[in-house]
C-alpha positions in Angstrom: 167.4 218.1 128.9 165.2 215.1 128.3 163.7 214.2 125.0 160.2 215.7 124.2 158.1 213.1 125.8 155.0 213.4 128.0 155.5 213.2 131.7 152.7 211.4 133.5 150.2 212.8 136.0 148.1 216.0 136.2 150.5 217.4 138.7 153.1 217.5 135.9 150.8 218.6 133.1 152.6 221.9 132.7 155.8 219.9 132.3 154.5 218.5 129.1 153.6 221.7 127.3 156.8 222.6 125.5 157.5 218.9 125.0 154.2 218.2 123.2 153.4 221.6 121.8 149.8 222.5 121.2 149.3 221.7 117.5 146.6 219.1 117.3 145.3 219.7 120.8 141.8 221.2 120.6 141.6 224.5 122.4 139.8 223.3 125.4 142.4 220.6 126.1 145.2 223.2 125.7 143.4 225.1 128.4 143.2 222.2 130.7 146.8 221.2 130.2 147.8 224.7 131.2 146.0 224.4 134.6 148.7 223.8 137.1 148.2 221.5 140.0 149.7 223.9 142.4 147.3 226.5 141.2 144.4 224.2 141.8 141.1 225.3 140.4 142.5 228.6 139.3 142.1 230.2 135.8 144.4 228.6 133.3 147.5 230.3 132.0 148.4 230.3 128.4 152.1 230.8 127.7 152.4 232.9 124.6 155.4 231.1 123.3 153.9 227.6 122.9 154.9 226.1 119.6 154.3 222.9 117.7 156.4 219.7 117.8 159.5 221.7 117.2 159.2 223.6 120.5 162.1 223.4 123.0 161.8 219.9 124.5 160.6 219.8 128.0 161.3 217.2 130.6 163.2 219.0 133.3 161.3 219.5 136.5 162.9 223.0 136.7 160.6 224.6 134.1 157.3 224.7 136.0 157.9 228.0 137.7 158.5 229.8 134.5 155.4 228.3 133.0 153.3 229.2 136.1 154.7 232.7 136.0 153.1 233.4 132.7 150.3 236.0 132.9 146.8 234.5 133.2 144.7 235.3 130.1 141.0 235.1 129.6 139.5 232.2 127.7 138.7 232.9 124.1 135.4 234.7 123.7 135.2 234.6 119.9 131.8 233.8 118.4 131.9 230.5 116.5 131.9 230.5 112.7 128.6 229.5 111.0 128.8 226.2 109.1 126.6 225.4 106.1 124.8 222.1 105.7 122.1 220.5 103.6 119.2 218.3 104.5 120.0 214.6 104.5 117.7 211.6 105.1 118.5 208.6 107.1 120.8 206.2 105.2 119.6 202.8 104.1 120.4 200.5 105.7 120.2 202.8 108.7 123.3 201.4 110.4 125.5 201.2 107.3 127.9 203.8 108.6 129.5 203.6 112.1 132.1 205.7 113.8 132.8 202.8 116.2 133.4 199.1 115.3 131.0 196.7 116.9 132.5 193.8 118.8 131.5 191.2 116.2 133.7 192.9 113.6 136.8 192.9 115.7 139.7 190.5 115.2 141.7 188.4 117.6 144.7 190.7 117.7 146.6 193.0 120.0 146.0 196.7 119.5 149.3 197.7 121.2 151.2 195.7 118.5 149.7 197.6 115.7 149.9 200.9 117.5 153.6 200.3 118.0 154.1 199.4 114.4 152.2 202.5 113.3 154.6 204.6 115.4 157.7 203.0 114.0 156.5 203.4 110.4 155.6 207.0 111.0 159.0 207.7 112.5 160.7 206.3 109.4 159.2 209.1 107.4 161.8 211.9 106.7 161.6 214.6 109.3 161.0 217.3 106.7 157.9 215.5 105.3 156.5 214.8 108.8 156.9 218.5 109.7 155.3 219.6 106.4 152.3 217.2 106.7 151.6 218.4 110.2 151.7 222.0 109.2 148.7 224.3 109.4 148.7 224.5 105.6 148.3 220.8 105.2 146.1 220.2 108.2 143.6 223.0 107.9 144.4 225.2 104.8 145.4 227.9 107.2 148.8 229.3 107.7 151.0 231.5 105.5 152.4 228.8 103.3 151.1 226.9 100.3 148.3 224.4 100.8 148.7 221.0 99.1 147.2 220.3 95.7 144.9 217.3 95.3 147.8 215.4 93.8 150.3 216.3 96.5 147.7 215.3 99.2 147.0 212.1 97.4 150.7 211.2 97.0 151.2 211.9 100.7 148.3 209.7 101.7 149.6 207.0 99.4 153.0 207.2 101.1 151.3 206.7 104.5 149.3 203.6 103.5 151.2 201.3 105.7 150.7 203.6 108.8 146.9 203.7 108.1 146.8 200.0 107.7 148.3 199.5 111.1 145.9 202.0 112.7 143.0 200.2 111.2 144.3 196.9 112.5 144.7 198.5 115.9 141.1 199.8 115.8 139.5 196.4 115.1 141.7 194.4 117.6 140.0 192.5 120.4 142.8 193.0 122.9 142.7 196.7 123.5 144.9 196.8 126.6 147.3 199.7 126.9 148.4 199.8 130.5 151.6 201.4 131.8 150.7 200.2 135.4 151.6 203.5 137.0 150.0 202.2 140.1 153.0 200.0 140.6 155.5 202.9 140.7 156.6 204.3 144.0 158.2 207.6 144.9 158.7 210.7 142.8 159.2 208.5 139.8 155.4 208.5 139.5 155.7 212.1 138.3 158.7 211.5 136.1 157.5 208.5 134.2 157.8 209.3 130.5 155.0 208.7 128.0 156.5 209.1 124.5 153.9 206.7 123.0 151.1 208.8 124.3 152.6 211.9 122.7 153.1 210.1 119.4 149.3 209.3 119.3 148.8 213.0 118.4 151.2 212.7 115.5 149.3 209.6 114.2 146.0 211.4 114.5 147.3 214.4 112.5 148.5 212.0 109.7 145.2 210.3 109.8 143.5 213.7 109.2 145.3 213.9 105.9 143.6 210.7 104.7 140.3 211.9 105.9 140.8 215.2 104.1 141.7 213.4 100.9 138.7 211.2 101.2 136.4 214.1 101.8 137.7 215.9 98.8 137.1 212.8 96.7 133.6 212.5 98.2 134.6 209.1 99.5 132.2 209.3 102.5 132.4 205.6 103.4 136.2 205.8 103.5 136.1 209.0 105.5 133.8 207.5 108.1 136.0 204.4 108.3 139.1 206.6 108.8 137.4 208.7 111.5 136.3 205.4 113.2 140.0 204.5 113.3 140.8 207.9 114.9 138.1 207.5 117.5 139.5 204.1 118.5 142.9 205.7 118.6 141.6 208.3 121.0 140.0 205.5 123.2 143.1 203.4 123.1 145.5 206.2 124.2 143.0 207.5 126.7 143.5 204.4 129.0 145.5 204.3 132.1 145.6 205.9 135.5 147.0 209.4 134.6 144.9 212.3 133.6 147.4 213.2 131.0 146.5 210.0 129.1 142.8 210.8 129.2 143.4 214.4 128.1 145.4 213.3 125.1 142.7 210.8 124.2 140.1 213.6 124.5 142.2 215.8 122.3 142.4 213.2 119.6 138.7 212.6 119.9 138.3 216.4 119.5 140.3 216.2 116.3 138.0 213.5 115.0 134.9 215.5 116.1 136.2 218.4 114.0 136.6 216.1 111.0 133.0 214.9 111.4 131.9 218.5 111.4 133.8 219.2 108.1 132.4 216.0 106.6 128.8 217.1 107.5 129.4 220.3 105.7 130.5 218.5 102.5 128.0 218.4 99.7 126.4 215.0 99.4 127.4 213.8 102.9 125.0 211.1 104.1 123.2 211.6 107.4 125.6 210.6 110.3 123.1 210.5 113.1 123.4 206.7 113.7 127.1 206.7 113.0 127.5 209.2 115.8 125.2 207.2 118.0 127.6 204.3 117.7 130.3 206.1 119.7 130.2 205.1 123.4 129.4 207.7 126.0 131.6 208.6 127.6 134.3 207.6 125.1 136.9 208.4 127.6 136.1 208.6 131.3 138.3 210.8 133.5 136.6 209.8 136.8 139.0 207.0 137.7 142.0 209.1 136.8 140.9 211.9 139.0 140.3 209.5 141.8 143.7 207.9 141.4 145.5 211.3 141.3 143.6 212.4 144.4 144.6 209.3 146.3 148.2 208.5 145.1 150.1 210.7 147.6 150.9 207.6 149.7 152.2 206.0 146.6 154.5 209.0 145.9 155.4 209.4 149.6 155.5 205.9 151.1 156.5 207.3 154.5 152.9 208.6 155.0 151.4 205.1 155.0 154.4 203.7 156.9 153.6 206.2 159.7 150.5 204.0 160.5 152.7 201.0 161.2 153.9 200.8 164.8 155.9 203.3 166.9 159.0 204.7 165.4 162.3 205.6 167.0 163.3 209.3 167.0 166.0 208.4 164.4 163.5 206.7 162.1 161.1 209.7 162.4 163.9 212.1 161.6 164.8 210.1 158.5 161.3 209.8 157.2 160.7 213.5 157.7 163.9 214.3 155.9 162.8 212.0 153.0 159.5 213.8 152.8 161.1 217.2 152.7 163.5 216.1 150.0 160.6 214.7 148.0 158.7 218.0 148.3 161.7 219.9 147.2 162.2 217.7 144.2 158.6 218.1 143.1 158.4 221.8 143.7 159.7 222.5 140.1 161.4 225.8 140.9 162.0 227.8 144.0 161.1 225.5 146.8 162.1 227.9 149.6 158.5 228.6 150.7 157.7 225.0 151.0 161.0 224.1 152.8 160.5 227.0 155.2 156.9 225.9 155.8 158.1 222.4 156.5 160.6 223.6 159.1 158.0 225.7 160.8 155.4 222.9 160.8 157.9 220.5 162.2 158.5 222.9 165.1 155.1 224.3 165.8 152.2 222.2 164.5 152.5 218.9 166.4 149.7 219.7 168.9 147.3 220.7 166.1 148.0 217.4 164.3 147.6 215.5 167.6 144.2 217.0 168.2 143.0 216.1 164.7 144.1 212.5 165.2 142.3 212.3 168.6 139.1 213.7 167.0 139.4 211.0 164.3 139.5 208.3 167.0 143.2 207.6 167.2 144.1 206.2 170.7 145.9 208.8 172.9 148.0 206.0 174.4 149.6 205.4 171.0 150.1 209.0 170.2 151.8 209.6 173.5 154.5 207.1 172.5 155.2 208.5 169.0 157.9 211.0 168.1 156.5 214.4 167.1 157.5 214.0 163.5 155.7 210.6 163.3 152.5 212.3 164.6 152.8 215.0 161.9 153.3 212.3 159.2 150.4 210.3 160.5 148.1 213.3 160.6 149.2 214.1 157.0 148.3 210.6 155.9 144.8 210.9 157.4 144.3 214.5 156.1 145.3 213.9 152.5 143.1 210.8 152.4 140.2 212.8 153.8 140.8 215.6 151.3 141.0 213.1 148.4 137.7 211.6 149.4 136.0 215.0 149.6 137.4 216.2 146.3 136.7 212.9 144.5 133.4 211.6 145.9 131.4 213.5 143.2 133.1 211.3 140.6 130.8 208.5 141.6 127.8 210.5 140.3 126.6 210.9 136.7 128.6 213.7 134.9 126.1 216.5 135.1 125.5 215.9 138.8 129.2 215.5 139.4 129.9 218.9 137.9 127.3 220.6 140.1 128.6 219.0 143.3 132.2 219.4 142.2 131.8 223.2 141.9 130.7 223.4 145.5 133.6 221.2 146.6 136.0 223.3 144.7 135.0 226.4 146.6 135.3 224.5 149.9 138.8 223.3 148.9 139.9 226.7 147.9 138.9 228.1 151.3 140.7 225.2 153.1 143.8 225.6 150.9 144.2 229.3 151.6 144.2 228.5 155.3 146.5 225.5 155.3 148.8 225.6 152.3 151.7 226.8 154.3 150.6 225.7 157.8 150.2 221.9 157.4 152.0 219.2 155.4 148.7 218.1 153.9 148.1 221.7 152.7 151.5 221.7 151.0 151.0 218.4 149.3 147.4 219.0 148.2 148.4 222.4 146.8 151.4 220.9 145.0 150.0 217.7 143.7 146.2 217.5 143.7 144.8 217.6 140.2 142.4 220.3 139.0 139.2 218.3 139.4 136.7 220.6 137.8 138.8 221.1 134.7 139.2 217.4 134.4 135.5 216.8 134.7 134.7 219.4 132.2 137.2 218.0 129.7 135.2 214.7 129.7 131.9 216.6 129.4 133.2 218.5 126.4 134.1 215.3 124.6 130.5 214.0 125.0 129.1 217.4 124.2 130.8 217.6 120.9 129.3 214.3 119.7 125.8 214.8 121.2 125.4 218.2 119.6 126.5 216.9 116.2 123.9 214.1 116.6 121.3 216.9 117.3 122.4 218.6 114.1 122.0 215.4 112.1 118.5 215.0 113.6 117.7 218.5 112.2 119.1 217.5 108.8 117.0 214.4 108.8 113.9 216.3 109.9 114.4 218.8 107.1 114.9 216.0 104.5 111.6 214.4 105.5 109.6 217.7 106.0 110.1 219.5 102.7 113.1 221.4 104.0 111.3 222.7 107.0 112.9 222.9 110.5 111.0 222.2 113.7 109.8 225.0 115.9 111.3 223.2 118.9 113.6 220.3 119.4 110.8 218.3 120.9 109.1 218.3 117.5 112.0 216.6 115.8 111.1 213.6 113.7 111.9 210.9 112.9 114.7 210.8 115.5 115.1 212.7 118.8 117.6 215.3 119.7 120.3 214.5 122.2 120.5 216.2 125.6 123.0 218.8 126.7 125.4 216.7 128.9 126.0 219.7 131.2 122.3 219.7 132.3 120.7 216.5 130.9 118.2 218.9 129.3 117.7 219.9 125.7 120.2 222.3 124.0 119.0 225.8 123.6 117.6 226.0 120.1 116.7 228.9 117.9 116.2 229.6 114.2 116.7 233.0 112.6 116.6 234.3 109.0 119.6 235.9 107.3 120.0 236.6 103.5 117.3 234.1 102.6 118.9 231.3 104.7 117.9 229.9 108.1 120.5 230.1 110.8 120.1 227.5 113.6 121.8 228.1 116.9 122.4 225.1 119.3 123.8 226.4 122.6 125.0 224.2 125.5 125.1 225.3 129.2 128.9 225.1 129.1 131.7 225.7 128.8 130.6 229.2 129.5 134.1 230.7 129.0 134.6 229.3 125.6 131.9 230.4 123.1 133.3 228.6 120.1 132.7 225.4 122.0 129.5 226.4 123.7 127.6 227.5 120.6 127.1 225.8 117.2 125.7 228.0 114.4 124.5 226.2 111.3 123.1 227.7 108.0 120.5 225.6 106.2 
């Protein structure tokens, strides 16, 4: 069994779950990681036995079937907890606090060097201490064990000073390149490429949370903002690259920092963070390019598809290429591949004429098709079909996020219909069902990242309004002053806003249009 490292590509997301665990992944990212590519666009499964970093390491491609076989459960529908805040005026100077370092404050240095040094230093910490510091008791005060005292937390943070120094140096480095060049890999190795450094970013983020917690307890707001800034840059750094798994881990780390900002805002005396939140780029991590790459990399995984466009093959060559494709599908089926293998045999014997007609309709010369072996025609048709499907599923990624979601939902329904008809009757159906990423879930992960920061900005606008209006809240978000509310990224319209009275306190509700299946993320309740 391989060591517990991430395996690249959304098609292999389920292969990462036991390896990386779920501790430190915000709930919505756990949900997406559990969406299997061969169950495209279906409701996510949540294996009940997922653990933390001590889970059984995963890396074998033989575990997908057991993970897919887990019963599908509903998304959490719990109402979100109500957080308590106080009015806070705009800081002076207004831009004194930032969650993202401006370019003029960065140094001529390489982020990957300091990221690597932070990993090495963190791995030198005794395993028992690493496990303790990442426990629920130390991270969130939850769990059944003993939470750390102020001194214990301070001692731990002091012992991690060298790790934090490297993370800060990484955050302010000018050269921010972190590129595994997955685009250069060919064959099934695309789905087997290990990403231990991407996984380790989650550990670094958890350790950074200890420093933020300590700074929050000490009312060191400037220090906490600086540490969160380092965490946001860590999220951006690790969220680079072609594979969706990298973006999702980056989004998860960003979600951890979003939660730390929420805790900071609740802390008595916290300055207003409206402009600090505004400094974070939108989107911090874009999933669009990764979705496009994973929709269009089948020719990279199966080179014989593109090779089928190059000249007329002999029967022997066609047989060899078909056999190679079948073996590749078997290798990537992660479990019982009998259905796929049987379908490939049937397709090879019965579907040539259908493939030929599709190629003719697309403008391919009949004279060339007449010279090709049947199996080359099937591979050529597959090449054209998966490219067409990738374009259809991915074209919405060129639109602004809210528009992309609306169009993507329509395309999802069309794809589901097509897949039901073709998953076992065409090679393109087998490959798309096996390896296409779950586009809507990917889009929504990116939207949720933006949603978290934009809604907190709206909360800070409310705190600023109350501080400058004798504690009063506006009747509508349009009446906010002196700064405006952010818009719901799901709709590009204002968040739903309401104020109620309870036990002498005002309860503000800020509701987004999504994610509709996850109330704790859709709704923010705040007591003033």
